[in-house]
C-alpha positions as CSV (number, residue, x, y, z in Angstrom):
1,X,-102.4,-31.4,-96.8
2,X,-103.1,-33.5,-99.9
3,X,-106.5,-35.1,-100.2
4,X,-106.8,-38.7,-101.4
5,X,-108.4,-38.8,-104.9
6,X,-110.4,-41.9,-105.5
7,X,-112.9,-41.0,-108.2
8,X,-110.7,-41.8,-111.2
9,X,-110.6,-45.5,-110.2
10,X,-114.2,-46.0,-111.4
11,X,-113.9,-43.9,-114.5
12,X,-110.4,-44.6,-115.9
13,X,-110.3,-48.3,-114.9
14,X,-110.1,-50.1,-118.3
15,X,-112.8,-52.6,-118.9
16,X,-110.2,-55.3,-119.5
17,X,-112.6,-57.8,-120.8
18,X,-110.0,-59.4,-123.0
19,X,-110.5,-56.5,-125.4
20,X,-107.6,-57.7,-127.5
21,X,-109.6,-60.7,-128.6
22,X,-111.5,-58.3,-130.8
23,X,-108.4,-57.8,-133.0
24,X,-105.9,-60.5,-132.5
25,X,-103.6,-59.3,-135.3
26,X,-103.1,-55.9,-133.8
27,X,-99.8,-54.5,-132.8
28,X,-98.8,-55.2,-129.2
29,X,-97.3,-52.4,-127.2
30,X,-94.8,-53.0,-124.4
31,X,-95.3,-51.4,-120.9
32,X,-92.3,-49.1,-121.7
33,X,-93.8,-47.9,-124.9
34,X,-97.2,-47.2,-123.3
35,X,-95.7,-45.4,-120.3
36,X,-93.6,-43.2,-122.6
37,X,-96.8,-42.2,-124.5
38,X,-98.8,-41.5,-121.4
39,X,-96.0,-39.3,-120.0
40,X,-95.7,-37.5,-123.3
41,X,-99.5,-36.9,-123.6
42,X,-99.9,-35.4,-120.1
43,X,-96.7,-33.3,-120.5
44,X,-98.2,-31.8,-123.7
45,X,-101.5,-31.1,-121.9
46,X,-99.7,-29.2,-119.1
47,X,-97.5,-27.2,-121.5
48,X,-99.8,-26.5,-124.4
49,X,-103.4,-26.4,-123.0
50,X,-104.4,-22.9,-121.8
51,X,-106.6,-24.2,-118.9
52,X,-106.2,-27.9,-118.3
53,X,-107.3,-27.5,-114.7
54,X,-110.6,-25.7,-115.4
55,X,-112.7,-28.5,-114.1
56,X,-110.3,-30.9,-112.3
57,X,-107.4,-29.9,-110.0
58,X,-103.8,-30.6,-110.7
59,X,-103.8,-33.4,-108.1
60,X,-106.8,-35.0,-109.8
61,X,-105.2,-34.9,-113.2
62,X,-102.0,-36.3,-111.7
63,X,-104.0,-39.1,-110.2
64,X,-105.5,-40.0,-113.6
65,X,-102.0,-40.1,-115.1
66,X,-100.6,-42.2,-112.3
67,X,-103.4,-44.7,-112.6
68,X,-102.9,-45.0,-116.3
69,X,-99.2,-45.7,-115.7
70,X,-100.1,-48.3,-113.1
71,X,-102.5,-50.1,-115.5
72,X,-99.8,-50.4,-118.2
73,X,-97.6,-53.0,-116.3
74,X,-98.3,-55.6,-119.0
75,X,-98.2,-55.6,-122.8
76,X,-101.4,-54.5,-124.4
77,X,-102.9,-54.4,-127.9
78,X,-103.0,-51.1,-129.7
79,X,-106.8,-50.9,-129.4
80,X,-106.8,-51.7,-125.7
81,X,-104.3,-48.9,-125.1
82,X,-106.0,-46.5,-127.4
83,X,-109.3,-47.1,-125.6
84,X,-107.7,-46.7,-122.3
85,X,-106.4,-43.3,-123.3
86,X,-109.6,-42.3,-125.0
87,X,-111.3,-42.6,-121.6
88,X,-109.4,-39.6,-120.4
89,X,-111.8,-37.5,-122.5
90,X,-114.0,-37.0,-119.5
91,X,-111.4,-34.8,-117.9
92,X,-110.8,-32.4,-120.9
93,X,-112.7,-29.9,-123.0
94,X,-114.5,-30.8,-126.2
95,X,-111.5,-30.0,-128.4
96,X,-109.0,-31.9,-126.4
97,X,-109.1,-35.7,-126.6
98,X,-107.4,-38.8,-127.8
99,X,-108.8,-40.1,-131.1
100,X,-110.0,-43.7,-131.2
101,X,-111.0,-44.5,-134.8
102,X,-112.3,-48.0,-133.8
103,X,-115.1,-46.2,-131.9
104,X,-116.4,-44.4,-135.0
105,X,-117.6,-47.6,-136.8
106,X,-119.0,-51.0,-136.3
107,X,-117.4,-54.4,-137.0
108,X,-117.7,-55.1,-140.8
109,X,-119.9,-58.1,-140.2
110,X,-122.4,-56.0,-138.2
111,X,-122.4,-52.9,-140.5
112,X,-125.5,-50.8,-139.9
113,X,-126.7,-52.9,-137.0
114,X,-127.0,-50.4,-134.2
115,X,-128.6,-50.6,-130.9
116,X,-131.8,-48.5,-131.0
117,X,-131.6,-44.8,-130.2
118,X,-131.8,-44.4,-126.4
119,X,-132.1,-41.8,-123.6
120,X,-129.4,-42.2,-120.9
121,X,-129.7,-41.3,-117.2
122,X,-127.3,-42.0,-114.4
123,X,-127.8,-45.8,-114.4
124,X,-130.6,-46.5,-116.9
125,X,-130.9,-46.8,-120.6
126,X,-134.4,-46.0,-121.9
127,X,-135.7,-47.0,-125.4
128,X,-139.2,-46.0,-126.4
129,X,-140.1,-45.4,-122.7
130,X,-138.8,-48.8,-121.7
131,X,-136.2,-48.8,-118.9
132,X,-133.4,-51.2,-119.6
133,X,-131.5,-52.7,-116.6
134,X,-128.9,-54.6,-118.6
135,X,-127.9,-55.5,-122.2
136,X,-126.7,-59.1,-122.7
137,X,-126.1,-59.3,-118.9
138,X,-124.0,-56.2,-118.8
139,X,-125.6,-53.7,-116.5
140,X,-126.8,-50.4,-117.9
141,X,-124.9,-48.5,-115.2
142,X,-121.6,-50.2,-116.3
143,X,-122.2,-49.3,-119.9
144,X,-123.2,-45.7,-119.1
145,X,-120.0,-45.3,-117.0
146,X,-117.9,-46.4,-120.1
147,X,-119.7,-44.0,-122.4
148,X,-119.5,-41.1,-119.9
149,X,-115.7,-41.5,-119.8
150,X,-115.5,-41.0,-123.5
151,X,-117.4,-37.6,-123.5
152,X,-116.0,-34.2,-122.5
153,X,-117.3,-33.0,-119.1
154,X,-118.6,-29.7,-120.5
155,X,-121.0,-31.1,-123.1
156,X,-124.6,-29.8,-122.8
157,X,-127.2,-32.5,-122.3
158,X,-128.3,-32.5,-126.0
159,X,-124.7,-33.1,-127.2
160,X,-124.0,-35.7,-124.5
161,X,-127.0,-37.8,-125.3
162,X,-126.2,-37.6,-129.0
163,X,-122.5,-38.7,-128.4
164,X,-123.7,-41.5,-126.1
165,X,-125.9,-42.9,-128.9
166,X,-123.1,-42.7,-131.4
167,X,-120.7,-44.5,-129.1
168,X,-123.1,-47.1,-127.6
169,X,-123.0,-49.6,-130.4
170,X,-119.2,-49.6,-131.0
171,X,-118.7,-50.0,-127.3
172,X,-121.2,-52.9,-127.1
173,X,-119.5,-54.7,-130.0
174,X,-115.8,-53.9,-129.4
175,X,-115.5,-53.5,-125.7
176,X,-118.2,-55.8,-124.2
177,X,-118.3,-58.2,-127.2
178,X,-122.0,-58.1,-127.4
179,X,-123.6,-59.0,-130.7
180,X,-127.2,-59.0,-131.9
181,X,-129.8,-59.8,-131.0
182,X,-129.7,-57.6,-128.0
183,X,-131.2,-59.4,-125.0
184,X,-132.2,-56.9,-122.4
185,X,-133.6,-57.1,-118.9
186,X,-136.3,-54.4,-118.6
187,X,-138.3,-53.0,-115.7
188,X,-142.0,-53.5,-116.3
189,X,-143.7,-50.1,-116.1
190,X,-145.4,-49.3,-112.8
191,X,-144.1,-52.5,-111.2
192,X,-140.9,-53.8,-109.6
193,X,-140.8,-56.9,-111.8
194,X,-138.0,-57.6,-114.4
195,X,-138.4,-59.5,-117.6
196,X,-136.3,-60.3,-120.7
197,X,-137.0,-58.8,-124.0
198,X,-135.1,-58.7,-127.3
199,X,-134.3,-55.4,-129.2
200,X,-133.6,-55.9,-132.9
201,X,-130.8,-53.8,-134.4
202,X,-131.6,-50.6,-136.4
203,X,-129.7,-48.9,-139.2
204,X,-128.9,-45.7,-137.4
205,X,-127.9,-44.8,-133.8
206,X,-129.6,-41.4,-134.1
207,X,-133.4,-41.0,-134.2
208,X,-134.4,-39.8,-137.6
209,X,-135.6,-36.2,-137.9
210,X,-137.3,-34.5,-140.9
211,X,-135.0,-32.8,-143.3
212,X,-134.5,-29.0,-142.7
213,X,-136.6,-26.7,-144.9
214,X,-134.9,-25.5,-148.1
215,X,-134.5,-22.0,-146.8
216,X,-131.9,-23.4,-144.3
217,X,-130.0,-25.4,-146.9
218,X,-130.2,-24.0,-150.4
219,X,-128.2,-20.8,-149.8
220,X,-126.3,-18.9,-147.2
221,X,-129.1,-16.3,-146.8
222,X,-132.8,-16.4,-147.5
223,X,-135.9,-14.6,-146.5
224,X,-139.6,-15.0,-146.4
225,X,-142.5,-13.0,-145.1
226,X,-146.2,-13.1,-144.1
227,X,-147.5,-9.7,-145.3
228,X,-151.0,-10.2,-143.8
229,X,-149.5,-10.7,-140.3
230,X,-146.7,-8.1,-140.8
231,X,-144.0,-10.7,-140.1
232,X,-140.7,-10.9,-142.0
233,X,-138.1,-13.7,-141.7
234,X,-134.3,-13.6,-142.4
235,X,-132.4,-16.9,-142.3
236,X,-128.7,-16.6,-141.6
237,X,-127.2,-20.0,-142.3
238,X,-124.1,-22.2,-141.9
239,X,-122.6,-21.3,-145.2
240,X,-123.0,-17.5,-144.8
241,X,-120.0,-15.6,-146.3
242,X,-118.1,-18.9,-146.8
243,X,-116.0,-17.0,-149.3
244,X,-114.9,-13.5,-148.3
245,X,-115.1,-12.5,-151.9
246,X,-118.9,-12.8,-151.7
247,X,-119.3,-10.4,-148.7
248,X,-120.6,-7.5,-150.8
249,X,-123.1,-9.9,-152.5
250,X,-124.5,-10.8,-149.1
251,X,-124.6,-7.2,-147.9
252,X,-126.6,-6.3,-151.1
253,X,-128.9,-9.2,-150.4
254,X,-129.7,-8.1,-146.9
255,X,-130.1,-4.4,-148.0
256,X,-132.7,-5.6,-150.5
257,X,-134.5,-7.5,-147.8
258,X,-134.6,-4.5,-145.5
259,X,-135.8,-2.2,-148.3
260,X,-138.6,-4.7,-148.9
261,X,-139.5,-4.6,-145.2
262,X,-139.5,-0.8,-145.3
263,X,-141.8,-0.8,-148.3
264,X,-144.3,-3.0,-146.5
265,X,-144.0,-1.5,-143.1
266,X,-143.5,-4.8,-141.3
267,X,-143.9,-4.7,-137.5
268,X,-142.0,-7.9,-136.6
269,X,-138.7,-9.3,-137.7
270,X,-137.4,-12.8,-137.0
271,X,-133.6,-13.3,-137.7
272,X,-133.0,-17.0,-137.6
273,X,-129.5,-18.0,-136.4
274,X,-130.5,-21.6,-135.3
275,X,-128.5,-23.1,-138.2
276,X,-125.6,-20.6,-138.1
277,X,-122.7,-22.8,-137.0
278,X,-119.5,-21.3,-138.3
279,X,-118.2,-18.9,-140.8
280,X,-114.9,-18.1,-142.4
281,X,-115.4,-14.3,-142.1
282,X,-114.7,-12.6,-138.8
283,X,-117.4,-11.6,-136.3
284,X,-117.6,-7.9,-137.3
285,X,-118.0,-8.8,-141.0
286,X,-120.7,-11.3,-140.1
287,X,-122.7,-8.8,-138.1
288,X,-122.3,-6.0,-140.6
289,X,-124.9,-7.9,-142.7
290,X,-127.8,-6.9,-140.6
291,X,-126.9,-5.0,-137.4
292,X,-126.7,-1.6,-139.2
293,X,-130.4,-1.9,-139.9
294,X,-131.3,-2.4,-136.3
295,X,-131.7,-0.1,-133.3
296,X,-128.9,-0.7,-130.8
297,X,-127.7,0.8,-127.6
298,X,-124.0,1.4,-127.0
299,X,-122.3,-1.6,-125.4
300,X,-119.0,-3.3,-124.8
301,X,-118.4,-7.0,-124.6
302,X,-114.8,-7.9,-123.7
303,X,-113.3,-11.4,-124.3
304,X,-110.3,-12.5,-122.2
305,X,-108.2,-14.8,-124.4
306,X,-105.5,-16.8,-122.8
307,X,-102.9,-19.3,-124.0
308,X,-99.7,-20.8,-122.8
309,X,-96.5,-19.5,-124.4
310,X,-95.7,-22.9,-125.8
311,X,-99.2,-23.5,-127.1
312,X,-99.5,-20.2,-128.9
313,X,-96.0,-20.6,-130.4
314,X,-96.8,-24.1,-131.7
315,X,-100.1,-23.0,-133.2
316,X,-98.4,-20.0,-134.8
317,X,-95.7,-22.2,-136.4
318,X,-98.2,-24.8,-137.6
319,X,-100.5,-22.1,-139.1
320,X,-97.5,-20.5,-140.8
321,X,-96.4,-23.9,-142.2
322,X,-99.8,-24.6,-143.6
323,X,-100.2,-21.2,-145.2
324,X,-96.7,-21.3,-146.8
325,X,-97.0,-24.9,-148.1
326,X,-94.9,-26.6,-145.4
327,X,-92.1,-24.1,-144.9
328,X,-91.1,-22.5,-141.7
329,X,-91.2,-18.7,-141.3
330,X,-87.4,-18.4,-141.2
331,X,-87.2,-20.3,-144.5
332,X,-89.2,-17.7,-146.4
333,X,-88.1,-14.4,-147.9
334,X,-89.1,-11.2,-145.9
335,X,-91.4,-10.1,-148.7
336,X,-93.4,-13.3,-148.5
337,X,-93.5,-13.1,-144.7
338,X,-95.0,-9.6,-144.9
339,X,-97.5,-10.8,-147.5
340,X,-98.7,-13.7,-145.2
341,X,-98.9,-11.4,-142.2
342,X,-101.0,-8.9,-144.2
343,X,-103.4,-11.6,-145.4
344,X,-103.6,-13.3,-142.1
345,X,-103.5,-10.6,-139.4
346,X,-104.9,-13.0,-136.8
347,X,-101.4,-14.6,-136.7
348,X,-100.2,-11.6,-134.8
349,X,-102.6,-12.5,-132.0
350,X,-100.7,-15.7,-131.4
351,X,-97.4,-13.9,-131.3
352,X,-98.8,-11.6,-128.6
353,X,-100.2,-14.6,-126.7
354,X,-96.8,-16.4,-126.9
355,X,-95.2,-13.3,-125.3
356,X,-97.8,-12.2,-122.8
357,X,-100.1,-15.2,-122.4
358,X,-103.3,-13.1,-122.3
359,X,-105.0,-10.5,-124.4
360,X,-108.3,-8.6,-124.2
361,X,-110.5,-8.6,-127.3
362,X,-113.2,-6.0,-127.1
363,X,-116.4,-6.0,-129.1
364,X,-117.8,-2.4,-129.0
365,X,-121.1,-1.4,-130.3
366,X,-122.1,2.2,-130.9
367,X,-125.7,3.5,-130.5
368,X,-127.5,3.0,-133.8
369,X,-130.8,4.5,-134.8
370,X,-131.3,1.8,-137.5
371,X,-134.0,1.8,-140.2
372,X,-136.3,-0.9,-138.7
373,X,-138.8,0.5,-136.2
374,X,-140.5,-2.9,-135.3
375,X,-139.8,-5.6,-132.8
376,X,-136.8,-7.9,-133.5
377,X,-136.6,-11.6,-132.4
378,X,-133.4,-13.6,-132.7
379,X,-134.0,-17.3,-133.1
380,X,-131.1,-19.4,-131.7
381,X,-131.1,-23.2,-131.4
382,X,-129.2,-26.2,-130.1
383,X,-127.0,-26.1,-133.3
384,X,-126.1,-22.4,-133.1
385,X,-122.2,-22.5,-133.0
386,X,-119.6,-20.5,-131.3
387,X,-119.7,-17.5,-133.7
388,X,-123.5,-17.6,-133.8
389,X,-123.4,-17.6,-130.0
390,X,-121.1,-14.5,-129.8
391,X,-123.4,-12.8,-132.3
392,X,-126.4,-13.5,-130.0
393,X,-124.3,-12.2,-127.0
394,X,-123.7,-8.9,-128.8
395,X,-127.3,-8.5,-129.8
396,X,-128.3,-9.1,-126.2
397,X,-125.8,-6.6,-124.9
398,X,-126.9,-4.0,-127.4
399,X,-130.6,-4.6,-126.7
400,X,-131.1,-5.1,-130.4
401,X,-133.4,-8.0,-130.2
402,X,-135.1,-10.7,-128.0
403,X,-133.4,-14.1,-127.9
404,X,-135.9,-16.9,-128.6
405,X,-135.6,-20.7,-128.9
406,X,-133.2,-23.2,-127.4
407,X,-129.9,-23.0,-125.5
408,X,-126.9,-23.1,-127.9
409,X,-124.5,-26.0,-127.3
410,X,-121.4,-23.8,-126.9
411,X,-120.0,-23.8,-123.4
412,X,-118.8,-20.4,-122.0
413,X,-115.8,-20.0,-121.6
414,X,-114.9,-21.6,-124.9
415,X,-111.9,-23.6,-126.0
416,X,-110.6,-23.7,-129.5
417,X,-107.9,-23.4,-132.1
418,X,-106.7,-26.9,-131.6
419,X,-103.7,-28.8,-133.1
420,X,-103.1,-32.5,-133.9
421,X,-100.2,-34.4,-132.4
422,X,-99.1,-38.1,-132.5
423,X,-97.9,-40.1,-129.5
424,X,-94.2,-41.0,-130.1
425,X,-94.5,-44.8,-129.7
426,X,-98.0,-45.9,-130.6
427,X,-98.7,-43.2,-133.3
428,X,-102.1,-42.6,-131.7
429,X,-103.4,-39.1,-132.5
430,X,-104.7,-36.6,-130.1
431,X,-106.1,-33.1,-130.3
432,X,-105.2,-30.3,-127.9
433,X,-106.8,-26.9,-127.7
434,X,-104.6,-23.7,-127.7
435,X,-107.0,-20.9,-126.8
436,X,-109.2,-20.3,-123.8
437,X,-111.8,-17.6,-124.2
438,X,-114.0,-16.2,-121.5
439,X,-116.1,-13.1,-120.9
440,X,-114.5,-10.5,-118.7
441,X,-117.8,-10.0,-116.9
442,X,-120.2,-12.8,-116.1
443,X,-123.7,-12.2,-117.4
444,X,-127.0,-12.8,-115.7
445,X,-128.5,-14.4,-118.9
446,X,-126.1,-17.3,-118.6
447,X,-127.0,-20.5,-116.7
448,X,-124.4,-23.2,-116.0
449,X,-122.2,-21.3,-118.4
450,X,-124.6,-21.6,-121.4
451,X,-126.4,-18.6,-123.1
452,X,-130.1,-18.7,-122.3
453,X,-133.0,-17.5,-124.5
454,X,-135.3,-14.7,-123.2
455,X,-138.2,-16.8,-124.5
456,X,-137.5,-20.5,-124.3
457,X,-139.3,-22.1,-127.3
458,X,-138.9,-25.7,-128.7
459,X,-137.9,-25.5,-132.3
460,X,-139.8,-28.0,-134.4
461,X,-138.9,-27.5,-138.0
462,X,-140.4,-26.0,-140.1
463,X,-141.6,-23.2,-137.9
464,X,-145.0,-22.1,-139.0
465,X,-146.9,-18.8,-138.8
466,X,-148.6,-20.0,-135.6
467,X,-145.1,-20.4,-134.0
468,X,-144.2,-16.8,-134.8
469,X,-147.5,-15.5,-133.6
470,X,-147.1,-17.5,-130.4
471,X,-143.7,-16.0,-129.8
472,X,-145.1,-12.5,-130.4
473,X,-147.9,-13.2,-127.9
474,X,-145.4,-14.4,-125.2
475,X,-143.3,-11.3,-125.7
476,X,-146.3,-9.1,-125.1
477,X,-147.4,-11.1,-122.1
478,X,-143.9,-10.7,-120.5
479,X,-143.5,-7.1,-121.6
480,X,-140.3,-7.9,-123.5
C-alpha cells in the first residue's frame, strides 16, 4: 500500500514571486525543454548515484520529480528553472546538487551589501541576540524554508549555518526582491511586543574570525613545544604532502621532531589535525608520518565502498580521459595504458566496482611499541576533512591517542568522487557523487553519524598553554 507523500509541497514549491523580473533578458525555456531536463536529471541520479535513497525513499524522490514536472507547465526563465532545480539539494548528499551560479553572488548594484551574519532556527533569524520575525514583510520562517531547500540534508549544524548565511543575501535580493535597507520586525526581548527596526548591510555574510596562527598556514608541517611543562605540539596541516615527491622530506621532518622529543623527555604530545582537510597522498602514506612513533594496539577498520556499475564506469572513463589529455582508453596504445594504470592504481578500484558494485577496503594496524612513552592527544576540529577524519578513526581504533576538540563536519557514511554533467536543454550543470563509503561496523564513538571527541573542547585559536594544561587536567579527571 502506497502512502501519500505531501512533504515536498512545502519544500520544492517554487517561490514564484515573478522571479524572472530579476533578469528580463534571460533565455526562456519551454515546458517541453524543462521536463526533458528534469527527467534526465532524475534518471542520472537513479543510474549513477550509489545510494540516492539513503535518506528519502524511492516514492518520496518520485514525488519530488513529479511535482517538478507539474510545476513546469508554463514557460520559465533560465534562472527560475535553475532555482527550482537547485531546491532539490535538500534531498541529496553534499556532493550531489544542481549548481546555481546566481546564488553565489549579489546583484552588481548591491555588491558587498550583505544582510548581517545570523543564527537560524526553525522559524527565527537571530542577529546579535535579536529575534527577527520578518525581513521587509517576508516572514523569517518562509525565508528559512527557502534556504533549507538549498542545503544537503546531511550537513552538520556548523556547515548548515554557514551555508545559510552565504545564501541568505542572494535569496533576499534575487528571489524575494528585497533591497537595503533591511526593515525587520523584531520581537522585543522578554516581551511579546513586536517593533520595526532597520538593519544596515555589511560587507560580509560570515562573521569575521581572527586569522589562523602562522604554524597552521606557513607550511605543511610545523611544531612547537613548552619544555617547562613537558608539552610538545605537532601541527599537521592542509597542505601536508601536497606533492608526493616531498614525502621523504616530511618523514625526515617528523623524525627530527620525535628525536627532539626523545632528547627532552616530553610527557605530553598534541598532534593537531584541526586544519587537516585533504591531501593528495593516500591514507597510509599520510599516517606513516607519525604513527610509527606512537604505541598502538592491533586493529582493523573496514570500509565498505559501493557504486553503481554505470557510475563507476563513467567515473573511470572520465578519469582516464583527464589523465590521457582527452583521449579514451581504447584510443591509446597498450604501452601507454599500462603506464597510466601503473601510475594510477586507484583506477582499478573503479573497474572492480563497475563489475561487482561493492568492495571492502581494510585498514589494518599492527601492534607497535613506538618510541614515545608519554600521553598522546589528537586535536580535531570542525574543519577536519574526510581524510583527517579517517586518520582520527584509525588512531581511535588503535588506541594510539585521545581525541580532543570539536566534531569534524564529515558525515559517516561519506559520499564522494563526483562528476559534472550538463542538462541537455538548459545547459545547467549538476554534480553527482559516484562512491558511497561506510564503516562495516558501527562504532560507539559516533553520534548521529559524526565522529565524536573523547574530550569535547571548544577550539579558540590560537590555543594557549592554559588550553593544553586544561585538556591534560580533564584527561586525568576522567582517567583517559
